[in-house]
matplotlib code that plots the C-alpha trace (Angstrom):
import matplotlib.pyplot as plt

x = [16.0, 17.1, 15.4, 17.4, 20.5, 19.8, 19.3, 22.4, 24.3, 22.7, 23.7, 27.2, 27.1, 26.3, 29.3, 31.2, 30.6, 33.4, 36.0, 35.6, 37.5, 35.3, 32.2, 33.3, 33.7, 30.0, 28.9, 30.5, 29.1, 25.6, 26.1, 27.2, 24.4, 21.9, 22.5, 24.2, 21.5, 19.2, 21.2, 21.7, 18.1, 17.3, 16.6, 19.0, 17.8, 18.7, 17.9, 15.4, 15.6, 13.5, 13.6, 16.0, 14.8, 12.6, 9.3, 5.8, 4.4, 1.3, -0.3, -0.1, 0.4, -3.4, -3.5, -5.3, -4.8, -3.9, -2.7, -4.5, -7.6, -6.3, -7.6, -5.0, -2.9, -4.6, -3.0, -3.2, -2.9, -1.7, 1.6, 1.9, 2.2, 5.9, 4.8, 2.8, 4.2, 2.4, 5.0, 5.3, 4.0, 6.5, 6.7, 8.8, 10.2, 12.2, 14.7, 15.7, 18.4, 17.4, 20.2, 21.5, 23.9, 20.9, 19.8, 16.2, 16.2, 18.2, 15.9, 13.0, 14.8, 15.2, 11.2, 10.9, 13.0, 10.8, 7.9, 9.1, 9.9, 6.1, 4.9, 6.4, 4.9, 1.4, 0.1, -2.6, -3.4, -3.1, -0.1, 3.0, 2.6, 4.7, 5.9, 8.8, 11.4, 12.5, 16.0, 19.0, 19.9, 16.6, 14.2, 10.4, 8.0, 6.5, 3.7, 3.3, 2.6, -0.7, -1.4, -2.3, -3.7, -3.7, -0.9, -2.2, -2.3, 1.4, 2.4, 0.8, 2.4, 5.8, 5.6, 4.6, 7.5, 10.2, 13.8, 14.7, 17.8, 21.6, 23.3, 23.5, 22.2, 21.7, 22.1, 18.9, 17.0, 17.4, 16.8, 13.5, 12.4, 12.9, 11.4, 8.6, 7.8, 8.3, 5.8, 2.5, 1.0, 2.1, 1.2, 3.8, 2.5, 3.1, 6.3, 3.9, 2.8, 6.1, 5.9, 9.6, 10.8, 12.6, 14.1, 15.9, 18.2, 19.1, 22.1, 24.7, 27.0, 28.9, 26.7, 27.5, 26.6, 26.6, 25.1, 27.0, 25.7, 22.3, 21.8, 23.6, 20.7, 18.0, 19.0, 19.3, 15.8, 14.8, 15.0, 16.5, 18.7, 19.4, 21.8, 22.0, 24.8, 24.8, 27.8, 29.9, 28.5, 31.1, 30.8, 32.6, 29.9, 27.2, 28.5, 28.5, 24.6, 23.3, 22.6, 24.5, 25.3, 26.6, 26.6, 22.8, 22.0, 24.7, 24.1, 26.2, 25.6, 27.6, 24.9, 21.2, 20.6, 21.2, 19.5, 16.6, 18.9, 18.9, 15.2, 15.3, 17.6, 14.9, 12.0, 13.9, 14.5, 11.1, 9.0, 10.4, 7.6, 6.7, 3.6, 3.2, 2.9, 0.7, -1.8, -1.2, 0.7, -2.1, -0.9, -3.8, -2.3, 0.9, 3.1, 6.9, 9.0, 12.1, 13.7, 14.1, 10.5, 10.7, 8.3, 7.2, 4.1, 3.8, 1.0, -0.7, 0.0, -1.7, -1.8, 0.8, 1.6, 0.1, 2.3, 1.0, 3.1, 0.2, -2.8, -3.0, -4.2, -4.8, -2.3, -3.6, -1.4, -2.4, -1.1, 2.3, 2.9, 3.0, 0.2, 1.7, -0.7, 1.3, -0.8, -3.6, -4.3, -8.1, -8.6, -11.9, -11.7, -9.2, -6.4, -8.3, -7.7, -8.0, -6.0, -7.1, -5.4, -5.0, -7.2, -6.4, -5.4, -6.9, -6.5, -4.5, -5.4, -3.1, -5.2, -2.1, -0.4, -2.1, -1.8, -2.2, -5.4, -4.8, -7.6, -6.4, -6.7, -10.2, -11.5, -12.4, -10.1, -12.8, -10.1, -11.9, -9.1, -5.9, -5.5, -1.6, -0.5, 2.2, 3.1, 1.2, -2.5, -1.9, -2.6, -3.0, -5.2, -4.0, -5.6, -5.3, -3.2, -4.7, -6.8, -5.8, -6.5, -9.0, -8.8, -10.7, -7.7, -10.2, -11.7, -10.2, -10.8, -9.8, -6.5, -6.7, -9.6, -8.3, -4.8, -7.0, -9.1, -12.4, -13.5, -15.7, -14.7, -14.9, -12.1, -10.0, -10.3, -8.8, -8.4, -9.4, -7.9, -8.5, -11.5, -12.5, -12.1, -13.9, -14.1, -13.1, -12.9, -10.3, -10.3, -13.2, -15.4, -18.2, -18.8, -22.3, -24.7, -24.0, -20.5, -18.7, -19.1, -18.2, -19.7, -18.0, -18.3, -20.9, -19.9, -16.5, -18.2, -20.1, -17.4, -15.3, -18.1, -19.3, -16.2, -16.4, -19.8, -18.4, -15.5, -14.7, -15.7, -12.3, -12.3, -15.5, -14.2, -11.3, -13.6, -15.7, -12.4, -11.1, -14.4, -14.3, -10.9, -11.5, -14.5, -12.6, -10.0, -12.3, -13.8, -10.2, -9.3, -12.4, -12.0, -8.2, -9.3, -12.0, -9.4, -7.0, -9.7, -10.6, -6.9, -6.4, -9.4, -8.0, -4.4, -6.4, -8.2, -5.0]
y = [-12.5, -15.2, -17.5, -16.2, -16.6, -20.3, -21.0, -19.4, -21.6, -24.5, -23.8, -23.5, -26.6, -28.8, -27.2, -28.2, -31.8, -33.1, -32.3, -32.8, -29.8, -27.6, -29.4, -28.7, -24.8, -25.3, -26.3, -23.8, -20.8, -22.4, -22.3, -18.8, -17.6, -19.4, -19.7, -16.4, -14.1, -16.0, -15.8, -12.2, -11.6, -13.0, -10.5, -9.7, -10.1, -7.2, -6.6, -4.0, -1.7, 0.6, 4.2, 6.1, 5.6, 2.7, 4.0, 2.7, 1.6, 0.8, 4.4, 7.8, 9.1, 8.4, 5.7, 2.7, 3.2, -0.2, -0.4, -3.7, -1.7, -0.8, -2.4, -4.9, -4.1, -4.8, -7.8, -9.5, -13.3, -13.3, -10.8, -7.2, -4.5, -3.3, 0.3, 0.8, 1.6, 0.7, 1.1, 3.7, 7.4, 10.0, 14.1, 14.1, 17.4, 17.5, 20.3, 20.7, 23.0, 24.8, 27.3, 28.3, 25.5, 22.8, 23.1, 23.2, 19.5, 18.6, 20.0, 18.1, 14.9, 15.8, 16.5, 12.8, 11.6, 13.0, 12.0, 8.4, 8.5, 9.6, 6.8, 4.4, 5.9, 5.5, 9.2, 10.6, 12.7, 9.9, 8.1, 10.1, 13.6, 15.6, 19.2, 20.7, 23.5, 24.9, 26.9, 28.8, 32.1, 32.5, 29.8, 29.2, 26.8, 25.5, 23.7, 22.4, 19.3, 19.9, 21.1, 18.0, 14.9, 12.5, 11.3, 12.7, 16.3, 15.9, 14.7, 17.8, 20.1, 18.8, 19.1, 22.5, 23.8, 25.8, 27.1, 30.1, 31.6, 31.6, 30.8, 27.6, 28.7, 25.3, 26.3, 28.9, 26.1, 23.8, 26.5, 27.6, 23.9, 23.9, 26.9, 26.7, 23.4, 21.2, 22.8, 21.7, 24.8, 23.8, 20.2, 18.5, 15.8, 16.9, 15.1, 13.2, 10.9, 9.9, 10.3, 10.6, 14.0, 13.3, 15.8, 14.9, 17.2, 17.3, 19.6, 19.7, 22.3, 23.3, 25.1, 29.0, 29.4, 28.1, 25.0, 22.5, 24.5, 24.6, 21.0, 20.3, 22.2, 20.6, 16.9, 17.9, 18.8, 15.3, 15.9, 12.9, 14.4, 12.5, 14.3, 13.5, 14.9, 15.5, 16.1, 19.2, 18.2, 17.9, 14.6, 15.9, 18.7, 16.3, 14.5, 17.7, 17.9, 14.3, 12.2, 9.4, 6.3, 8.3, 5.0, 5.3, 8.7, 10.2, 9.2, 10.8, 10.3, 11.8, 13.3, 14.0, 11.4, 8.9, 10.1, 8.0, 4.9, 6.3, 5.9, 2.1, 3.0, 5.0, 2.7, 0.0, 2.4, 4.0, 0.6, -1.5, -3.9, -5.3, -6.8, -3.3, -1.6, -4.3, -4.3, -8.3, -7.8, -8.6, -5.9, -4.8, -1.3, -0.4, -2.1, -1.4, -2.5, -3.8, -4.4, -7.4, -8.5, -8.4, -6.5, -6.2, -5.1, -2.2, -0.8, 2.4, 5.0, 3.4, -0.2, -3.2, -6.1, -9.3, -12.6, -13.4, -10.4, -9.1, -8.0, -4.9, -4.5, -1.8, -0.3, 0.7, 3.6, 4.5, 1.3, 1.4, 5.2, 6.4, 8.5, 12.0, 13.2, 15.5, 14.5, 11.9, 9.5, 8.0, 4.8, 5.5, 2.3, 0.0, 2.4, 5.7, 7.7, 11.4, 13.4, 14.9, 17.1, 17.1, 19.1, 22.6, 22.5, 22.6, 21.1, 23.5, 23.5, 20.6, 18.3, 16.8, 19.5, 21.3, 24.6, 25.7, 27.5, 30.4, 30.1, 33.4, 35.3, 33.6, 34.1, 30.6, 30.1, 30.4, 32.0, 34.4, 37.0, 36.3, 33.8, 33.1, 31.5, 28.9, 27.2, 26.3, 25.4, 25.3, 28.1, 28.8, 31.1, 33.8, 36.1, 39.8, 41.1, 40.2, 37.4, 33.6, 31.0, 28.3, 24.7, 24.7, 26.7, 29.1, 31.2, 33.5, 34.4, 37.6, 37.2, 40.3, 42.7, 44.9, 45.5, 45.9, 48.9, 47.1, 46.1, 49.3, 49.9, 53.1, 53.1, 49.8, 46.4, 43.3, 40.4, 36.8, 34.7, 34.6, 36.6, 37.3, 40.4, 42.3, 46.0, 47.6, 51.3, 53.5, 54.1, 56.3, 54.9, 52.1, 49.8, 50.3, 47.7, 47.7, 46.2, 49.0, 52.5, 53.7, 56.4, 58.3, 57.1, 59.7, 58.7, 60.1, 63.3, 63.5, 62.9, 65.6, 68.0, 67.5, 66.7, 69.9, 71.2, 74.2, 74.8, 77.8, 79.2, 78.9, 75.3, 74.9, 77.0, 74.5, 71.5, 73.1, 73.7, 70.2, 68.9, 70.9, 70.1, 66.5, 66.5, 68.3, 66.0, 62.9, 64.6, 64.9, 61.4, 60.1, 62.4, 61.2, 57.2, 57.9, 59.5, 56.7, 54.1, 55.6, 55.8, 51.9, 51.2, 53.1, 51.4, 47.8, 48.7, 49.9]
z = [-66.1, -63.9, -66.3, -69.5, -67.3, -66.6, -70.2, -71.2, -68.5, -69.7, -73.4, -71.9, -69.9, -73.2, -74.9, -72.0, -71.7, -73.5, -70.6, -66.7, -66.1, -68.2, -66.6, -63.2, -64.0, -65.5, -62.2, -60.3, -62.3, -62.1, -58.1, -58.0, -60.6, -58.7, -54.7, -54.3, -55.3, -53.2, -50.4, -50.7, -51.2, -47.9, -45.2, -42.4, -38.8, -36.8, -33.1, -32.0, -28.8, -27.0, -27.5, -25.0, -21.3, -20.8, -19.1, -18.5, -21.8, -20.4, -19.4, -20.3, -16.8, -15.4, -12.3, -13.3, -17.0, -18.7, -22.1, -22.3, -23.1, -26.1, -29.4, -30.9, -34.0, -37.1, -38.7, -42.3, -42.1, -38.5, -39.4, -38.3, -41.0, -41.3, -41.9, -38.8, -35.2, -32.2, -29.5, -26.8, -27.8, -28.4, -28.7, -31.7, -33.2, -36.4, -36.4, -40.0, -41.7, -44.7, -45.0, -48.7, -48.7, -49.2, -52.5, -53.3, -54.5, -51.9, -49.3, -51.1, -50.2, -46.6, -46.4, -48.1, -45.4, -42.6, -44.3, -44.7, -40.8, -40.1, -42.4, -40.2, -36.9, -35.1, -35.2, -33.4, -30.1, -27.8, -30.0, -31.4, -31.8, -34.5, -34.7, -37.1, -36.8, -39.6, -39.1, -40.7, -39.7, -38.3, -36.7, -37.6, -36.2, -39.0, -36.9, -33.4, -31.7, -30.9, -34.7, -36.4, -35.0, -38.2, -40.5, -43.7, -42.1, -40.8, -44.1, -46.2, -43.5, -44.3, -48.0, -47.6, -45.7, -47.8, -47.2, -45.2, -45.9, -45.1, -41.7, -39.8, -36.0, -34.7, -31.1, -31.7, -33.5, -30.3, -27.6, -29.7, -29.9, -26.2, -25.1, -27.8, -29.1, -25.9, -23.9, -22.8, -24.3, -27.5, -27.3, -25.4, -23.0, -19.1, -17.7, -15.3, -18.2, -18.9, -22.9, -24.3, -25.8, -28.8, -31.3, -35.0, -36.2, -40.0, -40.6, -43.4, -41.8, -38.5, -36.0, -36.0, -32.3, -28.9, -29.8, -27.6, -24.4, -25.5, -26.6, -23.1, -21.6, -23.7, -22.7, -19.0, -19.6, -20.6, -24.4, -26.3, -29.3, -32.8, -35.2, -38.7, -40.8, -44.4, -46.5, -45.0, -41.7, -38.9, -37.0, -33.8, -33.9, -34.3, -31.1, -28.9, -30.0, -29.8, -26.9, -25.8, -26.8, -29.9, -31.8, -31.3, -31.9, -34.3, -38.0, -41.2, -44.9, -47.6, -49.7, -49.4, -52.3, -49.4, -46.5, -47.1, -45.8, -42.2, -42.3, -41.3, -38.6, -37.1, -37.8, -35.9, -33.0, -32.8, -33.6, -31.2, -30.4, -26.9, -25.0, -23.1, -26.5, -28.2, -25.1, -24.5, -21.2, -18.5, -16.3, -13.9, -13.9, -15.6, -17.9, -18.1, -21.0, -20.0, -23.7, -25.7, -25.7, -21.6, -19.4, -15.8, -14.2, -11.7, -9.7, -9.4, -6.3, -3.5, -4.5, -4.4, -6.9, -5.7, -5.9, -9.4, -10.4, -12.7, -10.2, -7.6, -4.2, -2.5, 0.4, 3.9, 3.9, 7.6, 8.6, 6.4, 7.6, 4.2, 3.9, 4.5, 7.2, 9.8, 12.5, 12.1, 9.2, 8.8, 6.7, 4.7, 2.7, 0.6, -0.6, 0.5, 3.4, 4.7, 7.2, 10.5, 13.1, 16.9, 19.0, 18.8, 15.1, 11.7, 8.5, 5.7, 2.2, 1.1, 3.2, 4.8, 7.1, 10.2, 11.5, 15.4, 16.3, 18.9, 21.0, 23.0, 19.7, 18.8, 22.4, 22.6, 25.8, 28.3, 30.7, 33.2, 33.2, 31.1, 28.5, 27.5, 24.5, 25.4, 21.4, 18.8, 19.9, 23.6, 26.5, 29.9, 32.3, 34.2, 36.7, 37.7, 40.4, 43.6, 42.4, 42.4, 39.8, 41.0, 40.7, 37.1, 36.1, 34.2, 36.9, 39.3, 43.2, 44.8, 47.1, 49.3, 48.5, 51.3, 49.4, 46.4, 48.1, 46.8, 50.4, 50.9, 55.1, 56.0, 58.1, 58.2, 56.2, 57.8, 55.5, 56.7, 54.0, 50.1, 49.1, 52.7, 54.9, 57.9, 58.7, 61.9, 63.0, 64.6, 68.3, 69.4, 66.8, 66.7, 63.8, 62.3, 61.8, 58.1, 58.9, 56.9, 58.1, 61.7, 64.3, 67.0, 70.8, 72.3, 76.0, 75.0, 74.1, 76.9, 79.5, 77.8, 77.7, 81.4, 83.1, 85.1, 85.3, 87.1, 85.4, 83.8, 80.4, 79.2, 80.1, 78.1, 75.2, 75.2, 75.2, 72.2, 70.4, 70.7, 70.0, 66.6, 65.6, 66.2, 63.9, 61.2, 61.6, 61.3, 58.3, 56.6, 57.7, 55.7, 52.9, 52.6, 52.8, 50.2, 47.7, 48.6, 47.8, 44.3, 43.4, 44.4, 42.1, 38.9, 39.4, 39.3, 36.4, 34.6]

ax = plt.figure().add_subplot(projection="3d")
ax.plot(x, y, z, "-o")
ax.set_aspect("equal")
plt.show()
């Protein structure tokens, strides 16, 4: 076609050779026909940016995992295919409005829009996972993030989606996505993996519920929301749903017929290439994309970055006091340690904190009499009343057995010091050889009975009576002493 135009212009030029002015006009037309279309056909340069928060692109959260181990992106003739995205993996959920205002042919264009975005992504269990939430007055999760792990299956599932009914319950749709689609059970990666959670909502109307509040909760939960409005969609409503900055997260098109124009914007957003994504970063542990082709290396927990800013060395956490052990940190080898506890403590299940052992309760105190708990893991020994604690702070010695009534003296107990005593007898008695019991003095009895051999019978009767009373009194005293000893023993045992 361009060749035909040039031939037509050439014929015109032959006709205008007679006049210099006409020849100048001819050259101007030639310039406009040849140079301008060529200039318009040149591709415009567009800047690329990383999606959402810049997070480590070198790992899926597992320590020591390096994206350098991934195979390089397939290339043809040294150039990367424009239809393949090998940037950071995503957990991507499409939320599409299928209310009655969206005609069947328009809904087909929405599905084509979704399919084109999927075409530009690297789909897989360890790459980008895709789910789709269909909504109107009700909400239906067509498939979850873990349902399909290959691009062909995802595209087929999108093609099978059919419209629901009337209503535009955008808030309910976002809430359902947050509660059911973006869950580990449904296939979302745990937050420790640092996989961005992204939602793309497509709608042609205003929300008929509290979408703004729900969207705010979703964003606070770490979900990055893009809002695509069509036709009757209100831009202000889209802004209440989408993440900031709005220039990057809010899109509006007049009709569904041109919605595919937005596809290129998402391709630029999701497929921003960097060395972390390509696996050419040379980071030993983790590569972190800084944007605009820049990156830096980080190390897994327990390691520090070396001077070359690429390799990592293990940290002695015990020496750095970053171990988290409550009592004692023991280095096992480079970067590895375990926790231990002081004497009288045991290590808890978290392997870091310690709990005191109550030796008194466990019966491991070695106290002869009484064990007293002072504080966590500490105790001291005490003795029963009448005993003193020995120098070993564990055993006890009787302090005064006379006071305790455990001396076994028949008459009198005399304390000689801690744990020592001797027995004595009351007047008129002698201590027997056993050193404890007493016997009445025979000379006294003889003097009383023979003082006056010639005495009258009354005197003899009196003597016998006195002797009898003395014997009974002595027997009663012995009985009283025995009862007192028994009572004292009972009190000590209590």
